[in-house]
C-alpha positions in Angstrom: 0.1 0.1 0.1 1.7 3.4 -1.2 -1.3 5.8 0.1 0.1 8.7 2.2 -1.9 9.5 5.6 -3.1 13.0 3.8 -4.5 11.2 0.5 -7.9 9.8 1.7 -9.7 7.5 -1.1 -13.4 8.0 -2.1 -16.1 5.5 -0.8 -16.2 3.5 -3.7 -12.2 3.1 -5.1 -12.4 -0.1 -6.6 -14.1 -0.9 -10.3 -16.8 -3.1 -11.3 -14.0 -5.1 -13.1 -12.8 -5.4 -9.6 -9.1 -3.4 -10.2 -8.3 0.7 -7.9 -9.6 3.2 -9.7 -6.6 5.3 -11.0 -6.8 9.1 -11.3 -4.9 11.6 -13.8 -3.3 15.1 -12.8 -2.3 17.3 -14.5 -0.2 20.6 -13.2 -0.3 24.5 -15.1 2.7 26.3 -14.0 6.0 28.4 -15.5 9.1 29.7 -14.4 11.0 26.3 -15.6 11.9 25.2 -19.1 10.5 22.4 -20.5 14.3 20.2 -20.2 14.0 21.5 -16.6 10.5 19.5 -15.6 11.6 16.6 -17.7 14.8 16.0 -15.9 12.9 16.5 -12.4 10.5 13.9 -13.5 12.7 11.4 -14.1 15.5 12.1 -11.0 12.1 11.6 -9.1 10.2 8.4 -10.9 13.4 6.9 -13.3 12.4 5.9 -16.7 13.8 7.9 -20.2 12.9 11.1 -21.6 12.1 11.2 -25.5 12.3 15.1 -26.6 9.3 14.3 -29.1 9.7 18.0 -30.7 10.9 21.6 -29.2 7.5 21.8 -27.2 6.8 18.0 -26.2 8.8 15.7 -24.7 7.5 12.3 -23.1 8.9 10.4 -19.8 8.3 6.9 -20.6 8.8 3.4 -18.3 8.6 5.8 -15.5 7.4 3.9 -11.7 3.7 5.6 -12.1 3.8 5.1 -16.2 4.4 7.3 -18.6 4.8 11.4 -18.0 3.8 14.3 -20.6 5.3 18.0 -20.8 4.4 20.8 -23.1 3.7 23.8 -23.4 0.3 24.5 -23.9 0.3 26.3 -26.8 -1.4 24.3 -29.5 -0.2 26.4 -32.2 3.0 26.2 -31.2 2.8 22.0 -30.3 1.6 21.5 -34.1 4.5 23.3 -35.8 6.8 21.7 -33.5 5.2 18.5 -35.2 5.1 19.7 -38.4 9.0 20.6 -38.6 9.8 16.6 -38.2 8.2 16.4 -42.0 9.0 20.4 -43.0 7.0 19.7 -46.4 4.2 19.3 -44.5 4.3 22.9 -43.6 3.1 24.8 -46.2 2.7 28.2 -44.2 6.0 27.7 -41.9 7.2 31.0 -40.3 11.2 31.4 -40.5 13.2 30.1 -37.0 13.4 33.8 -36.0 9.8 34.6 -35.7 9.0 30.9 -33.9 12.0 32.0 -31.3 9.9 35.4 -31.0 6.6 33.6 -30.7 8.1 30.9 -28.1 9.7 33.0 -26.0 6.4 35.3 -25.5 4.4 32.3 -25.3 6.3 31.0 -22.0 5.6 34.2 -20.3 1.6 33.9 -20.4 1.2 30.2 -21.6 1.9 27.2 -18.7 4.2 24.5 -19.6 1.8 21.2 -18.1 2.6 18.0 -16.6 0.4 15.0 -17.6 0.8 12.5 -15.0 -0.5 8.8 -16.4 -3.4 7.3 -14.8 -2.6 6.6 -11.3 -4.3 4.1 -9.0 -5.9 6.3 -6.5 -4.1 4.4 -3.4 -0.3 5.8 -4.8 -1.5 9.7 -5.6 0.4 10.9 -2.9 3.5 9.9 -4.4 3.5 13.4 -6.6 4.1 15.0 -3.5 8.0 14.6 -3.8 7.8 15.8 -7.8 5.5 18.9 -6.7 8.3 19.7 -3.9 11.3 19.2 -6.4 9.1 21.9 -8.7 8.8 24.1 -6.4 12.3 24.5 -5.0 13.4 24.4 -8.6 11.4 27.9 -9.3 8.0 26.7 -10.5 5.5 29.6 -10.4 1.5 29.1 -9.6 -1.3 30.9 -9.9 -0.8 34.1 -8.3 2.7 34.8 -9.2 1.1 36.5 -12.7 -1.6 38.9 -13.1 -1.8 36.9 -16.1 -1.1 33.5 -15.2 -4.3 31.3 -15.1 -3.1 28.5 -14.6 -5.0 24.9 -13.2 -4.5 22.0 -11.6 -6.9 19.0 -13.4 -8.3 15.9 -12.2 -9.0 12.8 -14.1 -10.4 10.5 -11.9 -11.5 7.0 -13.6 -15.7 6.1 -12.7 -16.3 3.1 -10.5 -18.9 2.4 -13.6 -19.5 3.7 -17.2 -23.3 3.3 -17.0 -25.7 6.4 -17.5 -26.9 5.8 -14.0 -23.5 6.2 -12.2 -22.5 9.3 -14.6 -25.8 11.3 -14.0 -24.9 10.9 -10.6 -21.5 12.6 -10.5 -23.0 15.1 -12.9 -25.6 15.7 -10.1 -23.2 16.1 -7.3 -21.0 18.5 -8.7 -23.8 21.0 -10.2 -25.3 20.7 -6.9 -21.7 21.4 -5.5 -20.0 23.8 -8.0 -20.2 27.1 -6.0 -19.5 25.5 -3.0 -16.3 23.8 -4.6 -15.2 27.6 -6.4 -15.7 29.2 -2.6 -13.3 26.4 -0.8 -10.8 26.9 -3.8 -10.9 30.3 -3.6 -10.3 30.2 -7.5 -8.6 33.0 -9.1 -10.2 36.3 -11.1 -8.1 35.7 -13.8 -8.9 31.8 -14.3 -12.8 32.9 -13.8 -12.6 35.9 -16.5 -10.8 33.7 -18.9 -14.2 31.3 -19.5 -12.0 28.0 -19.1 -14.2 26.9 -16.1 -17.6 28.7 -16.8 -20.8 27.6 -14.7 -23.2 25.2 -16.5 -25.9 27.0 -17.8 -29.0 26.8 -15.3 -31.4 25.3 -17.5 -29.3 22.1 -18.4 -28.5 22.3 -14.0 -32.6 21.9 -13.7 -32.6 19.5 -16.2 -30.1 17.5 -14.6 -30.7 17.3 -11.0 -34.5 17.6 -11.3 -35.0 13.3 -9.4 -37.2 12.0 -12.3 -33.8 12.5 -15.0 -32.6 9.3 -15.5 -31.2 9.1 -19.0 -30.3 6.7 -21.4 -26.4 7.2 -22.7 -27.7 8.4 -25.8 -29.9 10.9 -24.4 -27.2 11.7 -21.8 -24.7 12.4 -23.8 -27.2 14.7 -26.6 -28.5 16.6 -23.8 -25.0 17.5 -22.6 -23.8 18.8 -26.0 -27.0 20.5 -26.7 -26.4 22.7 -23.6 -23.1 22.8 -23.0 -21.0 22.4 -27.2 -18.0 23.7 -25.3 -14.6 22.1 -23.3 -15.1 25.2 -21.4 -16.8 23.8 -17.7 -15.4 23.4 -14.9 -16.5 19.5 -14.9 -15.3 18.9 -18.6 -17.4 15.6 -19.3 -16.5 15.6 -23.4 -13.5 13.4 -23.3 -15.8 10.5 -21.3 -18.5 10.9 -23.8 -16.2 10.9 -26.8 -14.8 7.7 -25.4 -18.3 5.6 -24.9 -19.5 7.8 -28.2 -17.1 9.0 -30.2 -19.2 10.0 -33.4 -22.0 11.1 -32.0 -19.7 13.8 -29.2 -17.1 15.1 -32.2 -19.7 15.6 -34.6 -21.0 18.6 -32.0 -17.2 19.0 -31.0 -14.6 18.8 -33.4 -11.3 19.7 -31.6 -8.5 17.9 -31.5 -8.0 18.6 -27.9 -10.4 17.0 -27.1 -8.9 12.9 -26.0 -11.4 10.4 -25.1 -10.7 9.3 -22.1 -13.1 6.9 -19.6 -12.4 9.8 -17.0 -14.4 12.5 -15.7 -12.2 16.3 -16.4 -12.0 18.3 -13.0 -10.6 21.6 -14.0 -11.9 23.9 -11.4 -8.8 24.6 -9.1 -5.7 26.8 -8.8 -2.0 25.7 -9.4 -0.5 27.0 -6.5 2.8 25.1 -6.5 4.8 28.4 -5.6 3.4 28.6 -1.9 5.2 27.1 0.2 3.3 23.5 1.7 1.1 23.5 -0.7 -0.1 20.1 -2.4 -2.5 18.4 -4.2 -4.3 17.2 -1.4 -6.3 20.0 -0.3 -8.3 20.2 -3.5 -8.4 16.5 -3.9 -10.2 16.5 -0.4 -12.2 19.2 -2.2 -13.4 16.9 -5.0 -14.0 13.8 -2.6 -17.0 15.6 -1.2 -18.3 15.1 -4.7 -17.6 11.4 -4.6 -19.3 11.0 -1.3 -22.5 13.0 -2.6 -22.3 11.3 -5.7 -21.9 7.8 -3.7 -25.0 8.7 -1.4 -28.4 8.3 -3.0 -30.4 9.5 0.1 -27.8 12.6 0.5 -27.6 13.2 -3.4 -31.8 13.6 -3.9 -31.9 15.6 -1.1 -29.3 18.3 -1.8 -30.9 18.5 -5.6 -34.3 19.0 -4.2 -32.7 22.1 -1.8 -30.7 23.5 -5.0 -33.6 23.3 -6.8 -35.7 24.8 -4.2 -32.9 27.7 -4.1 -32.8 28.2 -8.0 -36.8 28.9 -8.2 -36.0 31.3 -5.1 -38.8 34.0 -5.2 -37.3 37.4 -6.4 -37.8 38.4 -2.0 -34.9 35.6 -1.5 -32.7 36.5 -4.5 -29.6 37.7 -2.2 -29.5 34.2 -0.7 -26.1 32.1 -1.0 -26.2 28.7 -2.4 -23.1 28.0 -0.6 -24.3 28.4 3.4 -27.3 26.1 1.8 -24.6 23.4 0.3 -22.7 23.8 4.0 -25.8 23.3 6.1 -27.2 20.5 3.7 -23.3 18.7 4.0 -23.0 19.0 7.7 -26.5 17.5 8.3 -25.3 14.0 6.2 -22.7 13.8 8.8 -21.4 10.7 7.1 -20.2 13.0 4.3 
């Protein structure tokens, strides 16, 4: 057992297949070079560094699996790939312009470390890597006015049946405001639109106690209301995994990578702050897990949230986060 004392497991940590659920982690930050980051991962977890392009590297066969490091700028990543076959890149800029563009991008665009899917009972092993990155000068969300850097979790679900997926959606929608408050989301990140809230009509549709769609309707309802990657809980990777043609017929975006996970992208990345680690935001996420796995509590908070959304004009200034906190405390098992 590799679990650390700080990293708790969700109520259901084993998949229906009998295997431990896994979670991928993405860290966005600046202050280091791609080469430095790859080397620090290698020093911590072993493996082999493969330089794919000037903007992407892979560290293969580490003790946790394969890590990726990349400059999170789609144009430069594509340009780096095309340079492997220059004849395919007809609109190629000269080398000086690329250098200038890269220098500018590195001031505003984060490098991103993408972990392999990690068994949930080994998530704490990332602590030492985060410490290495911080000691080497990694800079997080609050180090620059324009740094909209995030921490993402990609947790596998216990099951991929529609009822399980809907339970997680309901739980997240009810706790979104609570999570924003608990995570103290940076203003710059909120303004970018990357973590936009779900439309209120869609929230009402999903938290209705009678909402029990099959897979096709679940995906279609989501795509009609959310034809975008920019949601704090991005369901597109999961839906592309379940039904690629249906999903990509609406969202034709190369950045949508099919995988059997949720894509929770709300928290800040405060990697430069002493003592910061991913455990705080992981514990916040676990409240979604606990709520999703407790039908009685989930139904009760859905009813309470629906009542809040339908409140009268005289109640417009009520604070849902306070009500949600009361609901969560009432169900002490959470």
